[in-house]
Each structure stands twice: as C-alpha cells, then as structure tokens.
C-alpha positions in Angstrom: 0.0 0.0 0.0 1.4 3.4 -1.0 2.5 5.8 1.8 4.2 9.2 1.9 7.4 7.4 2.6 7.5 6.0 -0.9 8.7 8.1 -3.9 5.8 10.3 -5.1 5.0 13.6 -6.8 3.3 16.6 -5.3 1.5 19.4 -7.1 2.2 23.1 -6.5 -1.2 24.9 -7.1 0.6 28.3 -7.0 2.8 27.5 -10.0 1.2 24.5 -11.7 4.5 22.6 -11.3 5.1 19.1 -9.8 7.9 18.1 -7.4 9.4 14.6 -6.9 9.7 13.6 -3.2 12.1 10.8 -2.4 12.1 10.3 1.4 14.2 7.1 1.4 17.2 9.1 0.1 17.9 10.7 3.5 19.6 7.5 4.5 22.4 7.9 1.9 25.9 8.9 3.2 27.2 12.4 2.3 30.7 13.0 1.0 29.9 16.2 -1.0 30.8 19.8 -0.5 30.9 21.2 3.1 30.5 24.8 3.8 32.0 26.8 6.7 29.3 28.0 9.1 28.9 31.8 9.4 30.5 33.3 12.5 28.4 35.5 14.8 31.2 37.4 16.5 30.7 40.7 14.6 31.0 44.2 16.1 28.0 46.4 16.6 29.7 48.9 14.3 32.2 48.1 11.5 34.2 51.0 10.1 34.7 49.2 6.9 31.0 48.4 6.3 29.3 50.8 3.8 25.9 50.2 5.4 26.9 51.2 8.9 25.9 54.7 10.0 28.3 57.5 9.0 30.4 55.4 6.6 31.2 56.1 3.0 29.5 54.1 0.3 30.5 53.5 -3.3 31.4 56.6 -5.3 31.9 58.7 -2.2 28.3 58.8 -1.1 27.8 59.0 2.6 25.5 56.8 4.7 23.9 59.1 7.3 23.9 58.6 11.1 20.6 56.8 11.0 19.0 55.5 14.2 16.3 53.2 12.8 15.3 51.6 9.5 17.0 53.4 6.6 16.3 53.3 2.8 18.4 54.5 -0.1 18.7 54.0 -3.8 21.0 51.1 -4.6 24.4 52.3 -5.7 24.6 49.2 -8.1 21.0 49.0 -9.3 20.0 46.1 -11.5 17.2 48.3 -12.9 17.4 52.0 -13.9 14.5 54.5 -14.2 15.7 56.6 -17.1 16.7 54.6 -20.1 15.6 54.8 -23.7 12.8 52.4 -24.7 13.6 49.8 -27.3 12.8 46.3 -28.4 14.1 43.5 -30.6 12.1 40.7 -32.3 13.6 38.6 -35.0 11.1 35.9 -36.2 9.9 35.5 -32.6 13.3 33.8 -31.8 15.5 36.7 -30.7 13.2 38.8 -28.5 14.2 41.5 -26.0 12.9 44.8 -24.7 14.2 47.4 -22.3 13.1 47.1 -18.7 13.0 50.2 -16.5 12.8 50.2 -12.7 14.1 51.3 -9.4 16.2 49.3 -6.9 16.5 50.3 -3.2 18.3 49.0 -0.1 16.7 48.8 3.3 19.0 48.7 6.3 17.0 47.0 9.0 19.0 48.3 11.9 22.1 50.6 12.5 23.6 47.7 14.4 26.0 45.7 12.3 25.8 42.6 14.4 22.1 41.9 14.3 19.7 39.9 12.2 15.9 39.6 12.3 16.4 36.7 14.7 18.4 38.9 17.1 16.3 42.1 16.8 13.3 42.3 19.0 9.7 42.6 17.6 9.6 46.4 18.4 12.6 46.9 16.2 11.2 44.8 13.4 7.9 46.7 13.2 9.6 49.7 11.6 11.0 47.4 8.9 7.4 46.2 8.1 6.2 49.8 8.1 9.0 50.8 5.7 8.1 47.8 3.4 4.5 49.1 3.3 5.6 52.7 2.7 7.9 51.7 -0.1 5.3 49.5 -1.7 2.8 52.3 -1.7 5.3 54.9 -3.0 6.9 52.9 -5.7 3.7 51.0 -6.7 2.0 54.4 -7.0 4.2 55.3 -9.9 2.7 54.9 -13.4 6.0 53.3 -14.6 6.0 50.5 -12.0 3.9 47.4 -12.3 5.4 45.2 -9.5 7.3 45.9 -6.3 9.4 42.9 -5.2 10.6 43.1 -1.5 13.2 40.5 -0.5 16.1 39.7 1.8 19.1 37.5 0.9 20.7 36.4 4.2 24.2 34.9 4.4 27.1 34.6 2.0 25.8 31.2 0.9 22.8 33.1 -0.7 25.1 35.7 -2.4 24.7 38.4 0.3 27.7 40.7 -0.2 27.4 42.4 3.3 26.4 40.8 6.7 24.9 44.1 7.9 21.1 43.4 8.4 19.5 44.6 5.2 17.0 43.8 2.4 16.2 45.0 -1.0 13.4 46.3 -3.2 13.3 45.9 -6.9 10.4 47.8 -8.6 9.8 46.6 -12.2 8.0 48.2 -15.1 6.5 44.8 -15.8 5.3 42.0 -13.6 8.2 39.4 -13.2 7.8 35.8 -14.1 7.2 34.1 -10.7 4.7 36.6 -9.4 3.0 36.6 -12.8 2.5 32.9 -12.7 1.3 32.9 -9.1 -1.2 35.6 -10.0 -2.5 33.7 -13.0 -3.0 30.6 -10.9 -4.8 32.5 -8.2 -7.0 34.2 -10.7 -7.9 30.8 -12.4 -8.7 29.3 -9.0 -10.9 32.2 -8.0 -12.8 32.1 -11.3 -13.3 28.4 -11.1 -14.2 28.1 -7.4 -15.3 31.6 -6.3 -12.8 31.6 -3.4 -9.2 32.5 -2.7 -6.6 29.7 -3.3 -4.4 30.6 -0.4 -7.4 31.3 2.0 -8.6 27.8 1.2 -5.1 26.3 1.5 -4.4 28.0 4.9 -7.8 26.7 6.2 -6.9 23.2 5.1 -3.5 23.3 6.6 -4.8 24.6 9.9 -7.4 21.8 9.9 -4.9 19.0 9.2 -2.1 20.6 11.4 0.6 18.4 9.9 2.9 21.1 8.3 2.2 24.1 10.5 5.3 25.4 12.4 3.5 28.1 14.5 0.7 30.7 14.4 -0.1 34.0 15.9 -3.3 36.1 15.6 -2.7 37.2 12.0 -0.2 34.8 10.4 0.5 31.1 10.1 4.0 29.8 9.4 4.0 26.4 7.6 6.1 24.2 5.3 4.1 24.0 2.0 2.9 20.6 1.0 4.8 21.1 -2.3 8.0 22.6 -0.8 11.1 22.3 -2.9 13.9 23.4 -0.6 14.5 21.2 2.5 13.3 23.6 5.1 11.2 25.9 2.9 8.4 27.8 4.6 5.6 30.3 4.0 4.1 33.0 6.1 0.4 33.2 5.2 -1.9 36.0 6.3 -5.0 34.4 7.9 -7.3 37.2 6.7 -7.5 37.8 3.0 -5.3 40.8 2.1 -4.0 41.4 -1.5 -1.0 43.4 -0.2 1.0 44.6 2.8 -0.7 48.0 2.7 -4.0 46.3 3.6 -2.7 45.2 7.0 -3.8 46.9 10.2 -1.2 48.1 12.7 -1.9 45.0 14.8 -1.4 42.7 11.8 1.9 44.5 10.9 3.1 43.8 14.5 2.0 40.2 14.1 4.0 40.0 10.9 7.0 41.4 12.7 6.5 38.7 15.4 6.2 36.0 12.7 9.4 37.1 11.0 11.2 37.2 14.3 10.0 33.7 15.4 10.7 32.1 12.0 14.3 33.5 12.0 15.0 32.2 15.5 13.7 28.7 14.6 15.9 28.6 11.5 19.0 29.6 13.5 18.2 27.1 16.2 17.8 24.3 13.7 21.5 23.9 13.0 22.9 26.3 15.6 24.1 28.8 12.9 23.1 32.1 11.4 20.8 30.4 8.9 21.0 31.5 5.3 17.9 32.0 3.1 16.3 34.1 0.5 13.0 35.5 1.7 10.5 37.5 -0.4 7.0 39.0 -0.2 4.6 38.1 -2.9 1.6 40.4 -3.2 -0.7 42.1 -5.8 0.9 43.9 -8.8 0.7 47.7 -9.0 -0.2 47.8 -12.7 -3.5 49.7 -12.2 -5.7 46.6 -12.5 -7.9 45.1 -9.7 -6.3 42.0 -8.2 -8.7 40.8 -5.6 -7.5 37.2 -6.3 -4.1 38.0 -4.8 -3.3 36.8 -1.2 -0.3 38.3 0.6 2.3 35.6 1.5 6.0 35.4 2.2 8.3 32.7 0.8 11.5 31.5 2.6 13.9 29.5 0.5 16.8 28.2 2.6 19.6 26.0 1.1 20.8 24.1 4.2 20.0 20.3 4.0 21.6 18.2 6.8 23.5 20.6 9.0 25.2 24.0 9.1 27.8 22.8 6.7 25.8 20.7 4.1 23.6 22.5 1.6 21.2 21.4 -1.2 22.3 21.9 -4.8 20.2 22.0 -7.9 21.9 19.6 -10.2 21.3 16.7 -12.5 17.7 15.6 -12.4 16.5 18.8 -10.9 18.1 20.9 -13.6 17.1 18.6 -16.4 13.8 17.1 -15.4 11.9 18.5 -12.3 12.4 19.7 -8.7 13.1 17.0 -6.2 13.5 16.8 -2.4 14.4 14.1 0.1 12.9 14.9 3.5 9.1 15.3 3.3 7.4 18.6 4.1 5.9 16.9 7.2 9.3 15.9 8.5 10.7 19.4 7.9 7.8 21.0 9.7 8.2 18.7 12.7 11.9 19.6 13.0 11.1 23.3 12.8 8.3 22.9 15.4 10.7 21.2 17.7 13.1 24.2 17.7 12.8 26.5 20.7 11.9 30.2 20.2 14.8 31.4 22.4 17.9 32.0 20.3 20.6 29.4 20.8 23.2 32.2 21.5 21.2 33.6 24.5 
C-alpha cells in the first residue's frame, strides 16, 4: 500500500508545477561539499561596512547617522529608471525589450551585528512599516507594475554584506514568478469563487501536519509542495492582497512571525541560517487584483547541517524539482526548535 514514505510527486497549485519527493534518500551517506558556518562574533559597528551609519558608500556617497530603518537607492542597481525604450524581435526567436525600474536597499538596523532573529519585535515593526511605505510609494508610480521586496541572508545566498538589510526591486512589468502565481490564483478564484491561499491555509490549519507556529494574524508552515529542504511560507490568515492592507496589529503580528521564524531557523543547525525571503503580493499595474493573497516565501539552502547544503543539479536541472525529506518531517523539525535564540 502506498504511503508518503515512498517516492511520489506533489503538485504546487501556485505555479502549476510538480515536485518529486524521495524520502528514502535521506539515508544515503554524504561526501559532498561542506560549507563553513557563518560566525556570529561581529562588532555592533564596523568602520569598513558601507551600510553602517556614517560610513562612506561607493562613489563617495555618505551613509547618514541613521537610528532606525533606513532606505536609499541602490548604488549598483540592476534596474534603472531613465533609459531609452527599445525592443528586438527577429522571427519570434531573438526577442528582447528594455526594462525600466528602481532598486533600493533597506537597512533593518544601524547595528552591524544583528539579524531579524536577534532584533526584538519592536525593532522589526519599523521594517514592516517601511516595506508598506515603499510598496505604496513605488507602486503608485505609473511606470511601476510590480514591487518585489526581499532579503538575501548569508554569504551562501550571495549576500555581499552581513549588515542586516534587504532590497526592493520595482519593475516596469510583472516578473515571471509573481505573474505565474497571479495567473494561478485568478484561475482558482474564477473556477471556485474563493481564494486559493485562503482555502489552502484553512486546510493546513485543519490538518495541522505542516504548521510550524501561528499568531493572531499569520500562520507559518512548510508548504505541501515545498522544494527546498526547510522551505516555509508565512500566510496572512485574513484575505489581504497586499501589505498596505494590513492593520497596525497585523503588521506587528507580521514582525512577530518574521522574528520567530528567523529564530527557529538559527536554532535548527545552531548557525546564522542563510535564506532568500521575499514578499509576494498584488501587482501595482493599475488593474484590480482581488484574487491575490499576501504571502512570504522562505527558500533556505541548508540540507543536513550548518555545513551541508542542497544543490540544484542533474535531475533537478534537467527534469523537475526533487526533495528528500518530506514537508511533514521538515515542519516537525522546525516545530521542535525553541523560540529562544541558541546564543542567548
């Protein structure tokens, strides 16, 4: 009789993709690449850090003596606001067009030695408020159709500076992944007359197999279709298309959820846990997007310990995504982690 311990495929309703789950592979020995864990003995202020208050940034620009969350235009923006328009189309095979946009950096704290796991909830609330302000400001521009807010944490995820910070990339068009998620949510709403993620959150809370924790406004869970070993989502319990729809209480609950999730990650392998985290919410292209449901993705690479990571190679690059430990096993391990940081 088939069980979830046998190889099987799981469907991701947000993307329409399938993922192969192979739980028996966790028993195989590991002789692959080993990473050095990130050290936590950093100073509160680093004179060589261009994100620390008062220090010089690229090109001679000065970072002010900020006391709380601070935002500035990225000195090395991937998108630029003022470029000439143009496109290329040769027989539908060589196709390109210019893409305008704005990139900004958000310093979460003036302290160089902190992360969201080590900041308290009161200090994270201003971060959430700035996310909402930036989403409203940038999304209100006629030339911006999507505002992607994200954080890359740790050198393993390509983060070039350990100072606690995140980024905002505001695009003239809706990028591929949010576009696909939006299309799937719209199809679901049209077919069923309800919200995909509202229904999914209700089902997960009823089953209580993959939930890590909850507060009044958010539920943290390992998605049934998770690809990364300890991938999680933060889902708003109340239907809200975007972060600007949240009340002050819900923003504080989001800050609480971000704090608790970060602590559990660090405690899992007793390391400053690397991940890419991003907010997915409704586009700002002027259309109505009631089908959209605010959610946050965490994609962390660590697989077995602080020194063993997951790589996308072979079958995963050529065929389809694959994971070894099940979403249920990952959720249980995260649930078992305490919410007091291991360094305290």
